[in-house]
N, C-alpha and C positions, 0 to 999 in steps of 0.2 A: 402449503406447498413445501416439499422437501428442500433441503439445503443445496443439493447438487445443481439445480438450474441456476441458482443465485451465484454459486461458485464459478460456474462456467461463464455466466455473464460478466462476472468480475474479471475473469481471465481475459475475455475478449476486450473489455473496456481498457484493461491494463495494456494490452497489445496496442490498441489505438492510442493510448496515452504516450507510449514510446515514440510512435511514428509521428503523431501530431505535435508532440513536444519537440522532437528533433527539428521538424520543419519550423515551428514557431519560435525556437530559441535562436535561430540564425539571425545574427546582427542585433540581438537584444541582450543586455546584460542578464546573466542567468538568475540573479536574485530578483530583478524586476520581472522577468518572465514568470518566476514562481509566485510572485506577489499577484500578478494578473490572474494566473491560474487559480490562486487561492480565493480571490474575490469571486470569480465565476463559480467555484465550488460552494462558497459561502451562500451566495444568493440562490443557487440551485437547490442546495440541501435544505435551507430554511424554507424555501417555497414548498418543497416536498413535505417537510414536517408540518407546515401549515395546512397543506392540502389534505393530509391524512388525519388532521386534528390532534396531532401529538404534542403540539406546543403547550396545551393545557397541562401536561404532566410535568412541566418545569419545576413547579413548586413541590412536587412530591419526590424529587430525586434525592436519594440519601447522600450525606456528606462524603462518604467513602467513594461513591460513584463519581461525585464531582472531582475528587482528587485524582482518581485513576483516569477519568476522561480528559482532564487537564494535562496530565502527564503524557497520555497517548496523543493528544494534540500537539504537544511539544516534540514528541518523537516523530510524528508525521511531518511536522515543519522541517525538522533536521533532515529527514529522509528526502523530502521533496527538494530542498535546497541542494543537497548533495547530488540527487538524481539529475536535476536540470543542469548542474555544472558538469557532471560527467557526460551527459548528452551533448553539451556544447563542445566538449573536448574530444569525445570519442564517437565511435560508430554506434548507432542504435542497436545493431545486431550483436555487438559485444557488450554494451552497457546493460541492456535489459536482462540477459541471462545472468550476469554477475549480481544485478540487483535482486534477482530471484533467489540468491543464496540466503535471502531472508527466510526461505522455507525451512532449511535445516535448522537454522537458528530458532525459528518459531517452534519446531518440533522439540528441540532440546529444552527450550524454556517451558513449553507446555508440560513436558515430562518433570522437570525440576520444580517449577513454581506451582503449576496447577495439579500435579500428580496424575496426569493423563498417562495411559498405557500405550506404548507403540509396539505393534506386532513386529515380528522378524520380517515378514513380507513388506510391511510399510517402511521399516528401517532400511531394507535393501533398496526399495524404490527411491527413498530420499538420498541414499548414498549414490545411486545411479544419476540422480538429478544433479547432485554436487559435481560428480565427474563430468557430466555433460556441460554444466556451466563453466567449469575450469577449462574444458577443451575449446571453448569459444574465445579464449584469451589470445 
């Protein structure tokens, strides 16, 4: 299956994350809310890895992958903690677009770190997304 359906599913799930998170964080400390969410994600994803038989590959993961996956997990934790605190303090309709400023940062890092090429058209689209996110403030 091509990447686009997965990316669209990710976007839809992220939209639900903002709304459900905003509803769930009401009256709950944001760090505790993030911890609860993380346990749910942990159980769900390990269940999926088990169901797909991927757990067997644990012993074959290269050391570099462990390092980068660990750092990615730490970045995710920081992102989630900050996101839930922002949702607690602000409106979901403002927090979510600002959170999506991760898109231009990802494109920039993909260019600098991974050597990916960004077309003029894609760069213009990313610039418009930045403008749109900033207009929601």
